[in-house]
C-alpha positions as CSV (number, residue, x, y, z in Angstrom):
1,M,29.3,-19.8,12.8
2,N,27.8,-18.3,16.0
3,Q,24.3,-16.9,15.7
4,L,23.8,-13.2,16.2
5,L,20.1,-13.5,17.1
6,D,18.5,-16.7,18.4
7,I,14.8,-16.6,19.4
8,Q,13.4,-19.8,20.8
9,H,9.7,-20.5,21.6
10,L,8.9,-16.9,22.2
11,S,5.4,-15.8,23.4
12,V,4.3,-12.3,24.1
13,D,1.2,-11.3,26.2
14,F,-0.6,-8.0,26.4
15,R,-2.8,-6.8,29.2
16,T,-6.2,-5.4,28.0
17,P,-9.5,-4.4,29.7
18,K,-10.8,-7.8,28.5
19,G,-7.9,-9.7,30.1
20,V,-4.6,-11.0,28.9
21,L,-4.2,-11.6,25.1
22,T,-1.4,-13.6,23.6
23,A,-0.1,-11.8,20.5
24,I,2.6,-14.2,19.4
25,T,3.0,-17.8,20.3
26,D,6.0,-20.2,20.1
27,V,8.0,-18.0,17.6
28,T,11.4,-19.5,16.8
29,L,13.9,-17.9,14.4
30,H,17.6,-17.1,14.1
31,M,20.0,-14.8,12.3
32,Q,23.6,-15.1,11.3
33,P,26.1,-12.2,11.3
34,G,25.8,-10.3,8.1
35,E,22.5,-11.9,7.1
36,T,19.3,-10.1,6.0
37,V,16.2,-11.8,7.2
38,C,12.7,-10.6,6.1
39,L,9.6,-11.1,8.3
40,V,6.5,-11.2,6.0
41,G,2.8,-11.6,6.5
42,E,-0.4,-9.6,6.6
43,S,-1.1,-6.9,9.1
44,G,-1.9,-8.6,12.4
45,S,0.4,-11.5,11.8
46,G,2.8,-10.5,14.6
47,K,5.8,-9.1,12.7
48,T,6.1,-5.8,14.5
49,I,5.5,-7.3,17.9
50,T,8.2,-9.9,17.3
51,S,10.7,-7.1,16.4
52,K,9.7,-4.9,19.3
53,S,10.2,-7.9,21.6
54,V,13.8,-8.1,20.5
55,M,14.2,-4.5,21.5
56,R,12.0,-5.2,24.6
57,L,9.9,-2.2,23.6
58,V,6.7,-4.2,24.3
59,D,7.4,-3.6,27.9
60,F,6.3,0.0,27.4
61,E,3.0,-1.0,25.6
62,N,1.4,-3.2,28.4
63,G,3.2,-6.1,26.9
64,S,5.4,-8.7,28.5
65,I,7.4,-11.8,27.5
66,G,5.2,-14.7,28.3
67,G,7.8,-17.4,27.6
68,G,10.8,-18.4,25.6
69,S,14.2,-16.7,25.1
70,I,15.8,-14.0,23.0
71,L,19.6,-14.4,22.7
72,L,21.6,-11.5,21.1
73,D,25.2,-12.6,20.7
74,G,24.7,-15.1,23.5
75,V,23.0,-12.6,26.0
76,D,19.4,-13.4,27.0
77,L,17.5,-10.2,26.5
78,T,14.4,-11.5,28.4
79,A,16.4,-11.7,31.6
80,L,18.0,-8.2,31.5
81,P,16.8,-5.3,33.6
82,E,15.9,-2.1,31.9
83,R,19.2,-0.3,32.8
84,E,21.2,-3.0,30.9
85,L,18.8,-3.0,28.0
86,R,19.2,0.7,27.5
87,A,23.0,0.2,27.1
88,L,22.3,-2.3,24.3
89,R,19.7,-0.3,22.5
90,G,21.4,1.8,19.9
91,K,24.8,0.3,20.6
92,K,24.3,-3.4,19.9
93,M,20.9,-3.3,18.2
94,A,18.9,-0.4,16.7
95,M,15.5,0.1,15.1
96,V,14.2,2.0,12.1
97,F,10.4,2.6,12.6
98,Q,7.7,2.7,10.0
99,E,6.7,6.2,10.9
100,P,9.9,8.3,11.5
101,M,7.9,11.4,12.6
102,A,6.7,9.4,15.6
103,A,10.2,8.3,16.4
104,F,11.7,11.8,16.5
105,D,10.8,14.3,19.2
106,P,9.3,17.3,17.4
107,V,10.6,19.9,19.8
108,F,14.3,19.1,19.3
109,T,16.4,19.4,16.2
110,I,17.5,16.4,14.1
111,G,21.1,17.0,15.0
112,S,20.6,17.2,18.7
113,Q,18.7,13.9,18.8
114,I,21.4,12.1,16.8
115,V,24.2,13.6,18.9
116,E,22.3,12.6,22.1
117,S,22.3,9.0,20.9
118,I,26.0,9.1,20.3
119,L,26.9,10.7,23.6
120,E,24.7,8.0,25.4
121,H,26.8,5.1,24.1
122,E,30.2,6.5,23.0
123,Q,33.0,8.0,25.0
124,V,33.4,11.1,22.9
125,G,32.9,14.8,23.2
126,K,30.1,16.9,21.8
127,A,32.2,18.2,18.9
128,E,33.2,14.7,17.8
129,A,29.6,13.5,18.2
130,W,28.4,16.5,16.0
131,R,31.0,15.7,13.3
132,R,29.9,12.0,13.3
133,A,26.2,13.0,13.0
134,V,27.0,15.3,10.1
135,Y,28.9,12.5,8.4
136,L,26.1,10.0,8.9
137,L,23.5,12.4,7.5
138,G,25.6,12.9,4.4
139,R,26.3,9.2,4.1
140,V,22.5,8.4,4.0
141,G,22.1,10.8,1.1
142,I,20.7,13.9,2.8
143,P,22.0,17.1,1.0
144,E,23.5,19.9,3.0
145,P,23.8,17.8,6.2
146,E,25.1,20.8,8.3
147,L,21.9,22.7,7.6
148,R,19.7,19.7,8.2
149,M,21.3,19.1,11.6
150,K,19.8,22.4,12.8
151,Q,16.3,21.7,11.4
152,Y,13.3,20.2,13.2
153,P,11.6,17.0,12.1
154,N,8.6,18.8,10.6
155,E,11.0,20.7,8.2
156,L,12.1,17.5,6.4
157,S,10.2,15.5,3.8
158,G,9.1,11.9,4.5
159,G,12.1,10.5,2.5
160,M,14.7,12.7,4.2
161,L,13.2,12.0,7.6
162,Q,13.4,8.3,7.0
163,R,17.1,8.7,6.0
164,A,17.7,10.7,9.2
165,M,16.1,7.9,11.2
166,I,18.5,5.4,9.6
167,A,21.4,7.8,10.4
168,M,20.4,7.9,14.0
169,A,20.0,4.1,14.1
170,L,23.5,3.7,12.7
171,A,25.1,6.3,15.0
172,C,26.8,3.8,17.3
173,G,27.5,1.0,14.7
174,P,24.9,-1.6,15.8
175,E,25.4,-5.2,14.8
176,L,21.7,-5.8,14.3
177,L,19.4,-3.2,12.5
178,I,15.7,-3.9,12.8
179,A,13.8,-2.1,10.0
180,D,10.0,-2.1,10.5
181,E,8.3,-1.3,7.2
182,P,10.8,1.4,6.5
183,T,9.5,2.2,3.1
184,T,5.7,1.6,3.4
185,A,4.7,5.3,3.4
186,L,7.2,6.4,0.8
187,D,7.0,6.9,-2.9
188,V,8.3,4.1,-5.1
189,T,11.3,6.2,-6.2
190,I,12.3,7.1,-2.5
191,Q,11.6,3.5,-1.6
192,A,14.1,2.3,-4.2
193,Q,16.7,4.8,-2.9
194,I,16.2,3.6,0.8
195,L,16.5,-0.1,-0.1
196,H,19.6,0.6,-2.2
197,L,21.0,2.6,0.8
198,L,20.3,-0.2,3.2
199,Q,22.1,-2.7,1.0
200,E,25.2,-0.4,0.9
201,L,25.1,0.3,4.6
202,K,24.9,-3.3,5.5
203,Q,28.2,-4.0,3.7
204,E,29.9,-0.9,5.0
205,F,28.9,-1.4,8.7
206,R,29.0,-5.2,8.5
207,M,25.7,-5.5,10.2
208,S,22.7,-7.8,10.0
209,I,19.2,-6.6,9.0
210,L,15.9,-7.9,10.3
211,L,13.5,-6.4,7.7
212,I,9.7,-6.4,8.3
213,T,7.6,-5.9,5.2
214,H,4.3,-7.0,3.6
215,D,5.7,-6.3,0.1
216,M,7.0,-9.6,-1.3
217,G,8.9,-7.7,-4.0
218,I,11.0,-6.0,-1.4
219,A,11.6,-9.3,0.3
220,A,12.7,-10.9,-3.0
221,E,15.2,-8.0,-3.5
222,M,16.6,-7.7,0.0
223,A,16.4,-11.0,1.8
224,D,18.8,-13.9,2.3
225,R,16.1,-15.8,4.1
226,I,12.4,-15.2,4.6
227,I,10.2,-16.0,7.6
228,V,6.5,-16.1,7.0
229,M,4.2,-15.2,10.0
230,Y,0.5,-15.7,10.3
231,A,-1.7,-14.9,13.3
232,G,1.2,-14.7,15.8
233,T,3.0,-17.9,14.7
234,V,5.7,-18.8,12.2
235,V,4.3,-20.9,9.4
236,E,7.3,-21.1,7.1
237,Q,11.1,-20.4,7.0
238,A,13.2,-20.8,3.9
239,T,15.9,-19.1,1.8
240,V,14.6,-16.4,-0.6
241,Y,15.2,-18.7,-3.6
242,Q,13.5,-21.7,-2.0
243,L,10.5,-19.7,-1.0
244,F,9.8,-18.1,-4.3
245,E,10.6,-21.2,-6.3
246,Q,8.3,-23.6,-4.4
247,P,6.4,-22.4,-1.2
248,H,5.6,-25.2,1.2
249,H,2.7,-23.6,3.1
250,P,-0.7,-22.7,1.7
251,Y,-0.5,-19.2,3.2
252,T,2.9,-18.5,1.7
253,R,1.6,-19.8,-1.6
254,G,-1.4,-17.5,-1.3
255,L,0.8,-14.4,-0.6
256,L,2.9,-15.1,-3.6
257,Q,-0.1,-15.6,-5.9
258,S,-1.5,-12.3,-4.6
259,I,1.4,-10.3,-6.0
260,T,0.5,-8.0,-8.9
261,T,3.4,-7.7,-11.3
262,M,4.2,-6.1,-14.7
263,D,3.5,-9.5,-16.3
264,S,0.1,-10.0,-14.6
265,D,-2.9,-10.6,-16.8
266,R,-5.1,-7.5,-16.7
267,S,-8.1,-9.3,-18.3
268,G,-8.8,-11.4,-15.2
269,K,-9.4,-10.7,-11.6
270,L,-6.6,-10.4,-9.1
271,F,-5.9,-13.4,-6.9
272,S,-6.6,-12.9,-3.2
273,I,-6.6,-15.1,-0.1
274,E,-10.2,-15.5,1.0
275,G,-11.2,-14.1,4.4
276,S,-9.1,-12.1,6.8
277,I,-6.6,-12.7,9.6
278,P,-8.4,-13.7,12.9
279,N,-8.7,-11.4,15.9
280,L,-6.4,-12.1,18.9
281,A,-9.4,-12.9,21.1
282,E,-11.0,-15.3,18.5
283,M,-8.1,-17.5,17.4
284,P,-9.4,-20.7,15.8
285,A,-8.5,-24.1,17.2
286,G,-5.9,-26.2,15.3
287,C,-4.0,-24.6,12.5
288,R,-4.8,-20.9,12.7
289,F,-4.9,-20.7,8.9
290,H,-7.4,-23.5,8.4
291,P,-10.6,-21.3,8.1
292,R,-9.0,-19.6,5.0
293,C,-7.2,-22.7,3.6
294,P,-8.7,-24.5,0.6
295,Y,-6.6,-27.6,1.6
296,A,-7.8,-27.8,5.2
297,T,-8.8,-31.2,6.6
298,D,-10.4,-32.3,9.9
299,R,-7.0,-32.7,11.4
300,C,-6.1,-29.1,10.6
301,A,-9.2,-27.9,12.4
302,K,-8.3,-29.9,15.6
303,D,-4.5,-30.0,15.9
304,S,-2.0,-27.2,15.6
305,P,1.0,-28.2,13.5
306,P,4.6,-27.6,14.6
307,L,7.3,-26.4,12.3
308,F,8.4,-29.4,10.4
309,H,11.7,-29.8,8.5
310,V,10.6,-30.4,4.9
311,N,12.9,-30.4,1.9
312,G,15.6,-28.2,3.5
313,R,13.2,-25.6,5.0
314,Q,10.6,-25.4,7.8
315,S,6.8,-25.4,7.3
316,A,4.0,-25.6,9.8
317,C,1.5,-27.6,7.7
318,W,0.3,-31.1,8.3
319,H,0.2,-31.8,4.5
320,A,3.2,-29.9,3.2
321,E,5.0,-32.9,1.8
322,E,2.0,-34.3,-0.1
323,L,0.9,-30.9,-1.3
324,V,4.2,-29.9,-2.9
325,R,4.3,-33.2,-4.8
326,S,0.8,-32.7,-6.2
327,E,0.3,-31.5,-9.8
328,A,-2.0,-28.7,-8.8
329,W,0.7,-27.3,-6.4
330,Q,3.4,-27.7,-8.9
331,A,1.4,-25.6,-11.4
332,S,0.5,-23.0,-8.9
333,G,1.7,-20.1,-11.0
334,A,-0.2,-21.2,-14.0
335,A,-3.3,-22.0,-12.0
336,A,-3.2,-18.5,-10.4
337,G,-3.0,-16.8,-13.8
338,A,-5.7,-18.9,-15.3
339,A,-8.1,-18.9,-12.3
340,G,-10.0,-15.9,-13.5
341,S,-10.7,-17.4,-16.9
342,A,-11.4,-20.8,-15.4
343,R,-14.4,-19.3,-13.6
344,E,-16.0,-18.7,-17.0
345,D,-14.9,-22.0,-18.4
346,G,-17.7,-24.6,-18.5
347,T,-15.4,-27.4,-19.8
348,A,-14.2,-30.3,-17.7
349,A,-10.7,-28.8,-17.8
350,G,-12.1,-25.6,-16.5
351,R,-14.0,-27.2,-13.7
352,S,-10.9,-29.3,-12.8
353,L,-8.8,-26.1,-12.6
354,Q,-11.4,-24.5,-10.4
355,E,-11.4,-27.5,-8.1
356,T,-7.6,-27.7,-7.8
357,A,-6.6,-24.0,-7.8
358,W,-7.2,-21.4,-5.1
359,R,-10.3,-19.4,-5.5
360,D,-9.6,-16.3,-7.4
361,G,-10.5,-13.8,-4.7
362,A,-13.5,-12.3,-6.4
363,P,-15.2,-9.6,-4.2
364,E,-18.3,-11.7,-3.6
365,T,-16.2,-14.4,-2.0
366,A,-13.5,-12.2,-0.5
367,V,-14.9,-12.5,2.9
368,S,-15.1,-16.0,4.2
369,S,-18.5,-17.7,4.5
370,R,-17.7,-18.1,8.1
371,S,-17.8,-14.3,8.3
372,G,-21.2,-14.0,6.7
373,A,-20.2,-13.2,3.1
374,V,-22.8,-13.2,0.4
375,A,-22.3,-15.1,-2.9
376,E,-22.5,-13.1,-6.2
377,S,-25.5,-15.1,-7.4
378,E,-27.4,-14.4,-4.3
379,A,-26.5,-10.7,-4.4
380,E,-27.8,-10.5,-8.0
381,K,-31.1,-12.2,-7.0
382,V,-32.1,-10.0,-4.1
383,N,-30.1,-6.8,-4.4
384,P,-31.6,-3.9,-6.3
385,I,-28.1,-2.3,-6.5
386,F,-27.4,-4.9,-9.2
387,T,-30.8,-4.9,-10.8
388,N,-32.9,-2.5,-12.8
389,Q,-29.9,-2.0,-15.1
390,S,-32.2,-0.5,-17.7
391,K,-32.0,2.8,-15.9
392,L,-28.3,2.9,-16.8
393,A,-26.3,3.0,-20.0
394,P,-25.4,-0.6,-21.0
395,P,-22.1,-1.5,-19.4
396,L,-19.3,-2.2,-21.9
397,S,-16.5,-4.6,-21.6
398,A,-13.0,-3.1,-21.3
399,A,-12.2,-4.4,-24.9
400,E,-15.4,-2.7,-26.2
401,A,-15.1,0.5,-24.4
402,F,-11.3,1.2,-24.6
403,S,-10.0,-0.4,-27.7
404,S,-7.4,1.5,-29.7
405,D,-9.7,2.0,-32.6
406,G,-11.5,4.9,-30.8
407,A,-14.5,3.1,-29.4
408,A,-13.8,4.8,-26.1
409,K,-14.2,8.2,-27.6
410,E,-17.6,7.3,-29.0
411,R,-18.9,7.2,-25.4
412,G,-17.7,10.8,-24.9
413,N,-16.0,12.6,-22.1
414,L,-17.4,12.7,-18.6
415,F,-14.8,15.3,-17.4
416,E,-13.0,17.9,-19.5
417,V,-10.3,19.8,-17.7
418,Q,-8.8,22.9,-19.3
419,G,-5.9,25.0,-18.0
420,L,-6.5,24.1,-14.4
421,H,-4.4,26.0,-11.8
422,K,-4.4,25.8,-8.0
423,Y,-2.0,28.1,-6.1
424,Y,-1.8,28.4,-2.3
425,P,-0.5,31.8,-1.0
426,L,2.4,31.8,1.4
427,K,2.2,34.7,3.9
428,K,4.9,36.2,6.0
429,S,2.4,37.7,8.5
430,L,-1.3,38.3,8.8
431,L,-1.0,41.8,7.3
432,S,1.5,41.2,4.5
433,R,0.7,40.2,1.0
434,P,1.7,36.8,-0.3
435,A,5.4,36.7,-1.0
436,A,5.1,33.4,-2.9
437,Y,2.7,30.7,-3.9
438,I,2.7,26.9,-3.7
439,R,1.9,25.8,-7.3
440,A,0.1,22.6,-6.4
441,V,-1.6,22.3,-9.8
442,D,-0.1,24.3,-12.6
443,D,-1.9,24.5,-16.0
444,V,-3.3,20.9,-16.3
445,S,-5.6,19.9,-19.1
446,F,-7.0,16.4,-19.8
447,T,-10.2,14.4,-20.1
448,I,-11.8,11.4,-18.4
449,R,-13.9,9.3,-20.6
450,K,-17.2,7.8,-19.6
451,G,-16.9,4.3,-18.1
452,E,-13.1,4.3,-18.0
453,T,-10.7,4.1,-15.1
454,F,-8.1,7.0,-15.3
455,G,-5.1,6.2,-13.2
456,L,-3.0,9.1,-11.7
457,V,0.5,8.4,-10.5
458,G,3.4,10.5,-9.2
459,E,5.4,11.1,-6.1
460,S,4.0,12.8,-3.0
461,G,3.9,16.5,-3.6
462,S,3.2,16.2,-7.3
463,G,-0.4,17.5,-7.0
464,K,-2.4,14.3,-7.5
465,S,-4.8,14.6,-4.5
466,T,-5.2,18.4,-5.1
467,L,-6.2,17.7,-8.7
468,G,-8.7,15.1,-7.5
469,R,-10.3,17.6,-5.0
470,L,-10.5,20.2,-7.7
471,L,-12.5,17.9,-9.9
472,L,-15.0,17.4,-7.1
473,Q,-15.0,21.1,-6.3
474,L,-13.7,20.4,-2.7
475,E,-11.1,23.0,-3.6
476,K,-11.8,26.1,-5.7
477,A,-9.5,26.5,-8.7
478,T,-7.3,29.5,-9.0
479,Q,-7.8,29.4,-12.7
480,G,-9.2,27.1,-15.4
481,S,-12.3,25.1,-15.8
482,V,-13.7,21.7,-14.9
483,L,-16.6,20.5,-17.1
484,F,-18.7,17.6,-15.9
485,Q,-20.9,16.3,-18.7
486,G,-20.5,19.7,-20.4
487,T,-21.4,21.8,-17.3
488,D,-18.8,24.1,-15.8
489,L,-18.8,23.1,-12.1
490,S,-17.1,26.3,-11.0
491,A,-20.1,28.3,-12.4
492,L,-22.7,26.4,-10.3
493,R,-24.3,27.9,-7.3
494,A,-24.5,25.9,-4.0
495,A,-27.8,24.1,-4.9
496,G,-26.6,23.2,-8.3
497,L,-23.3,22.0,-7.0
498,Q,-25.0,19.8,-4.4
499,E,-27.1,18.2,-7.1
500,A,-24.0,17.6,-9.2
501,R,-22.3,15.9,-6.3
502,R,-24.9,13.2,-6.3
503,N,-23.0,11.9,-9.3
504,M,-19.5,12.5,-7.9
505,Q,-18.4,10.6,-4.8
506,M,-15.0,9.7,-3.1
507,I,-13.3,6.8,-1.6
508,F,-10.7,7.9,0.9
509,Q,-7.3,6.5,1.8
510,D,-8.0,6.2,5.5
511,P,-11.5,4.6,5.8
512,Y,-11.4,5.0,9.6
513,G,-10.3,8.6,9.7
514,S,-12.9,9.6,7.1
515,V,-15.9,8.4,9.2
516,N,-17.4,9.3,12.6
517,P,-16.2,6.5,14.9
518,R,-19.3,7.1,17.1
519,W,-21.7,6.3,14.3
520,K,-22.9,2.8,13.4
521,V,-21.8,1.7,10.0
522,G,-25.3,1.6,8.7
523,D,-25.8,5.3,9.6
524,I,-22.4,6.0,7.9
525,I,-23.5,4.3,4.7
526,A,-27.0,6.0,4.8
527,E,-25.7,9.5,5.3
528,P,-25.9,10.4,1.6
529,F,-29.6,9.7,1.8
530,R,-30.1,12.2,4.6
531,V,-28.5,14.9,2.4
532,H,-29.9,14.1,-1.0
533,E,-33.1,12.1,-0.3
534,A,-34.3,13.5,3.0
535,S,-37.9,12.4,2.4
536,I,-37.3,8.7,2.7
537,S,-38.2,7.0,5.9
538,G,-35.8,5.6,8.5
539,A,-36.9,2.0,7.7
540,E,-36.1,2.6,4.0
541,K,-32.7,4.0,4.8
542,R,-31.9,1.0,6.9
543,R,-33.1,-1.4,4.1
544,R,-30.9,0.4,1.5
545,A,-27.9,0.4,3.8
546,E,-28.2,-3.3,4.4
547,E,-28.5,-3.8,0.6
548,L,-25.3,-1.8,0.1
549,L,-23.5,-3.9,2.8
550,Q,-24.5,-7.0,0.9
551,A,-23.4,-5.4,-2.4
552,V,-19.8,-4.9,-1.2
553,G,-19.6,-8.5,0.3
554,L,-20.4,-7.7,3.9
555,N,-23.0,-9.2,6.2
556,P,-26.2,-7.0,6.3
557,A,-26.6,-8.0,9.9
558,W,-23.5,-5.9,10.7
559,H,-25.6,-2.7,10.2
560,D,-25.4,-1.8,13.9
561,R,-21.7,-2.4,14.4
562,Y,-19.1,0.4,14.8
563,P,-16.1,1.1,12.6
564,H,-13.5,-0.1,15.1
565,E,-15.1,-3.6,15.0
566,F,-13.9,-4.1,11.4
567,S,-10.6,-4.8,9.8
568,G,-8.9,-2.3,7.4
569,G,-10.2,-4.1,4.3
570,Q,-13.7,-4.3,5.7
571,R,-13.7,-0.6,6.6
572,Q,-12.7,0.2,3.0
573,R,-15.6,-1.9,1.8
574,I,-17.9,0.2,4.0
575,G,-16.4,3.4,2.4
576,I,-17.1,1.9,-1.0
577,A,-20.7,1.1,0.0
578,R,-21.2,4.8,1.1
579,A,-19.7,6.0,-2.2
580,I,-22.1,4.0,-4.4
581,A,-25.2,4.7,-2.2
582,L,-26.6,7.3,-4.6
583,R,-25.6,5.4,-7.8
584,P,-23.1,8.1,-8.9
585,Q,-21.5,8.2,-12.3
586,F,-18.0,9.1,-11.1
587,I,-15.9,8.0,-8.1
588,L,-12.5,9.5,-7.0
589,A,-10.4,6.8,-5.3
590,D,-7.6,8.7,-3.6
591,E,-5.0,6.1,-2.5
592,A,-7.9,3.8,-1.6
593,V,-5.7,0.6,-1.4
594,S,-2.3,2.0,-0.5
595,A,-2.5,1.2,3.2
596,L,-3.8,-2.4,2.7
597,D,-2.0,-5.7,2.6
598,V,-1.5,-7.2,-0.8
599,S,-4.3,-9.8,-0.6
600,V,-6.7,-7.2,0.8
601,Q,-5.7,-4.8,-2.0
602,A,-6.6,-7.5,-4.5
603,Q,-10.0,-8.0,-2.8
604,I,-10.8,-4.2,-3.0
605,V,-9.6,-3.8,-6.6
606,N,-11.7,-6.8,-7.7
607,L,-14.7,-5.3,-5.9
608,M,-14.2,-1.9,-7.5
609,Q,-13.9,-3.5,-11.0
610,D,-17.0,-5.6,-10.4
611,L,-19.0,-2.6,-9.3
612,Q,-17.7,-0.6,-12.3
613,R,-19.0,-3.2,-14.7
614,R,-22.4,-3.5,-13.0
615,L,-23.1,0.2,-12.3
616,D,-21.3,1.7,-15.3
617,L,-19.0,3.8,-13.0
618,T,-16.1,6.0,-14.1
619,Y,-13.1,6.1,-11.8
620,L,-10.2,8.5,-11.1
621,F,-7.8,6.1,-9.3
622,I,-4.9,7.8,-7.5
623,A,-2.2,5.6,-6.1
624,H,1.6,5.2,-5.8
625,G,1.5,1.4,-6.2
626,L,2.2,1.3,-9.9
627,N,1.4,-2.4,-10.5
628,I,-2.1,-2.0,-9.0
629,V,-2.6,1.2,-11.2
630,R,-1.6,-0.7,-14.3
631,H,-4.0,-3.5,-13.5
632,I,-7.1,-1.4,-12.9
633,S,-6.6,1.6,-15.2
634,D,-7.5,2.0,-18.9
635,R,-5.4,5.2,-19.2
636,I,-2.8,6.6,-16.9
637,G,-1.6,10.2,-16.3
638,V,1.8,10.9,-14.7
639,M,2.1,14.0,-12.6
640,Y,5.3,15.8,-11.5
641,L,5.4,19.0,-9.5
642,G,1.9,20.2,-10.5
643,K,2.0,19.2,-14.1
644,L,0.9,16.2,-16.2
645,V,4.0,15.0,-18.0
646,E,2.6,11.9,-19.7
647,I,-0.8,10.4,-20.6
648,A,-1.1,7.0,-22.3
649,P,-3.1,3.8,-22.3
650,S,-2.0,1.6,-19.4
651,E,-0.1,-1.1,-21.3
652,E,1.4,1.4,-23.7
653,L,2.7,3.5,-20.7
654,F,4.4,0.6,-19.0
655,R,5.8,-1.0,-22.1
656,H,6.9,2.1,-23.9
657,P,7.2,5.0,-21.4
658,A,8.1,8.3,-23.3
659,H,9.0,10.5,-20.4
660,H,12.2,9.9,-18.4
661,Y,10.3,10.4,-15.1
662,T,7.8,7.7,-16.0
663,R,10.7,5.4,-17.0
664,G,12.3,6.1,-13.6
665,L,9.1,5.3,-11.7
666,I,8.7,2.0,-13.5
667,S,12.3,1.0,-13.0
668,S,11.8,1.6,-9.2
669,I,9.3,-1.1,-8.9
670,P,10.8,-4.1,-7.0
671,A,10.5,-7.4,-8.9
672,A,8.9,-10.2,-6.9
673,D,11.5,-12.6,-8.2
674,P,14.9,-13.0,-6.6
675,T,16.4,-14.4,-9.9
676,R,15.5,-11.2,-11.8
677,K,17.4,-8.1,-10.9
678,R,15.8,-4.9,-12.1
679,E,17.5,-2.4,-14.2
680,W,18.6,0.4,-11.9
681,I,17.6,3.7,-13.4
682,S,17.8,5.8,-10.3
683,I,15.9,9.0,-9.9
684,Q,18.2,10.9,-7.6
685,G,17.1,13.3,-4.9
686,E,13.6,14.4,-4.0
687,I,10.9,16.4,-5.7
688,P,11.6,20.1,-5.5
689,S,9.4,22.5,-3.6
690,P,6.3,23.5,-5.4
691,A,6.8,27.0,-4.0
692,N,9.9,27.4,-6.1
693,P,9.8,25.0,-9.1
694,P,12.7,24.9,-11.4
695,A,12.7,26.8,-14.6
696,G,12.2,25.0,-17.9
697,C,11.3,21.3,-17.6
698,R,10.6,20.8,-13.9
699,F,12.1,17.4,-13.9
700,H,15.5,18.5,-15.3
701,T,17.1,18.7,-11.9
702,R,16.8,14.9,-11.5
703,C,16.7,13.8,-15.2
704,P,19.8,11.9,-16.5
705,A,19.0,13.2,-20.1
706,A,18.7,16.9,-19.2
707,T,20.3,19.5,-21.5
708,A,20.5,23.3,-21.6
709,R,17.3,23.3,-23.5
710,C,15.5,21.4,-20.7
711,R,16.8,24.0,-18.2
712,E,15.5,26.9,-20.2
713,L,12.4,25.8,-22.1
714,Q,9.3,24.2,-20.6
715,P,8.1,21.3,-22.8
716,E,4.4,21.0,-23.7
717,L,2.4,17.8,-24.0
718,T,3.0,16.5,-27.5
719,Q,1.5,13.4,-29.1
720,V,4.2,10.7,-29.5
721,A,2.0,7.8,-30.5
722,P,-1.8,7.2,-30.9
723,D,-3.5,8.3,-27.7
724,H,0.0,8.8,-26.1
725,W,1.2,12.2,-25.0
726,A,4.4,13.3,-23.3
727,A,5.9,16.6,-22.2
728,C,9.6,16.0,-22.9
729,H,12.1,17.5,-25.3
730,Y,13.8,14.2,-25.8
731,P,11.2,11.4,-25.4
732,V,12.6,7.9,-24.5
């Protein structure tokens, strides 16, 4: 069979103020007609640059093809002039971008942009192009396509905009569809819908899909073959079944072990790959993965391995054949699961497991020693952040603090929320009265217990972040009360509220956007001291900032660096250091790991849990990655359209969901196992507008079990099991 896409020894260079940097080197891959190939790897591995090279979009970003060839159906794209490339883009190959808002022109309607694409490549009139665009919008699941054609990009939700992007990409029936992280920014339910849609469209349009993702669960569900990239090179190629059954490269094995699943052991730490991906300007010699590889030898540090053919697949590892035959490698799954407990095991078997298994990615070792990380034992010896624990309540283990016999309740509640509302007025003009309100949070009551992690999940627009801001008094409630240690925060004056905020801090989703890029990281971390402890000297602030850097696993010598000099995971560690600077009792983590790679997610979650144990912290953990929420949380609340619809202990919620919305969320999680197909309990459509919520149960418009009673009568939170509450007339 002829290959649709054939890339041979591709290299891509970028011109920078510091000279030419090579982003990808010697990349070779191919695709057959009708095949789905997934490119996987951490951020910075070269996945997106490879895909943009196929479309020759790197030409518009100071990039150029440095060597090699890209054949699309026999035509070498590297040799074509721009005029001929434009004829192929959209017609022969098309791309769905990670951020659809950036792909659409905000000043033109959705319909006009899709029609323009059709007219560019097809010999049809405007009327026919319009009819085809309407059909495509309807085909990708957008309701009222005729109306949406006349709307602008900002008028569509994220899920609908991504569907519109897919419709535009399919407008001229391309043979190759490149999808660059098409679901990363979407809720788990919308992600499931988009993936299901792509599978249907692939069959209908008989096209091939090159899917770029860092989610191995998505790769397991979608791919025929998987190509693993690291630091601009391909390190492994295999079928999806080969790769998940027995990876042949240490990096691939590390990615698979980093996956958090429904079956993951919550009692131990998450596995993570030590260190971080190298900078383009500082690529190591030899195998680029060797600084992070526990199996590296002197040869790995000196010589770069090519892609070898090993056991019916390709692997760029000098030791692939001998590694996969070893007992430690064969038992990789068991070793990963037991690594956490092995760290505490003093027996010979425990020591052997520690020697043969990957390190478990504890926060103290999450940054490579080559990057200046500090070991836990050293941090404990010299860091006052981890000493003088007598000033704090004694930390309890998860089993002690949150057992089902009520021990958690003995510690009392840190937060008590009663009848909380937050309405935002919608105004027709500056002089008119509000015609309607956005009901962001609508009559929410719950508690957060001292020392626990309370997880909060739900789709975008459900009110999670608004609820978190109300707890910290960053937003003023329309109605209701928030009691912190028995004190009503809404009744405090400015001075009293500032003092209360010493004990309430926040970790933001975007650590770069939440800091001043012109400040040194040491000044960023020390900012709380300027507000709450203004009398301390500059030297003392610096000393404390360096101690905090050390506490979160960063080098204290990095005090004078700027935020742009750090990776995403390192910047999040800086945000955590700032949050714990004043030794608070409570931290709100609002999507703190959502934008990070799976291995970096594990590092940050491990760090947060370690700090919680040492500093007796209480967390509100907001996220849409349900498996991560399950791992870190003691109890979980599920929000939908401004209301809490279910509250339960973490394991109870995932094993026995009582609300149909919760069940749908859980069923939408992709399984990182190609041999296990998930039960498809689709939540159709998107969350309604909070300005006009449905009567009765707000979920009834999307619920498969809805009845007339659901449409008329709003259910209240009712206890369905010990410590388990659900707002549903017909619990699952």
